[in-house]
C-alpha positions, 0 to 999 in steps of 0.5 A: 529518485530525488525530488526538486521543489517546483517554483514559478521562477525555475521550470526545469523538465526534471522537477517532479512532485509525483513519482512517475513509477508509482503513478503508472504501476497500475498498468503492470498490475502493481501497487506501490506504497511509500509510508501509506497508512494500512487503512488506505492500503487495505482500501486500495487492494479492495479496488483491484483484488477479489480477495477481501481484506478486513482491518479489525483493529483500528490501532493498526489503521495508521501502521505505515506500509512501504513496498511494491505489491501485485494488485490482484493478489495480496499474498505478499502484503499478508506475508509481510504483515504476518511477520510484523510484531503484534499483527495477526493475519487470519483467514475466515470464510474467504476473507483475510482479517488483520488485527492487533495481537 
């Protein structure tokens, strides 16, 4: 969607500073990210999923993630990350660890 700047002189009902789709995605058990650092993505999944994600490499903390994922299961995110060059996804004792190769 196109975002229009909001000014006090022109108050259009079409002016938006937030993506409404992203804002209500949680009602459908979805998380939507748009260039979000991986550290924040891992934190957000921790709020909704019982499966613990552990970011072991601080080098990956700022890796930008975009996409729409099911909030209760990080599987699609983990598949995506495992396909990224230099990223290793490992399951250990009921947790998933994400580290740099």
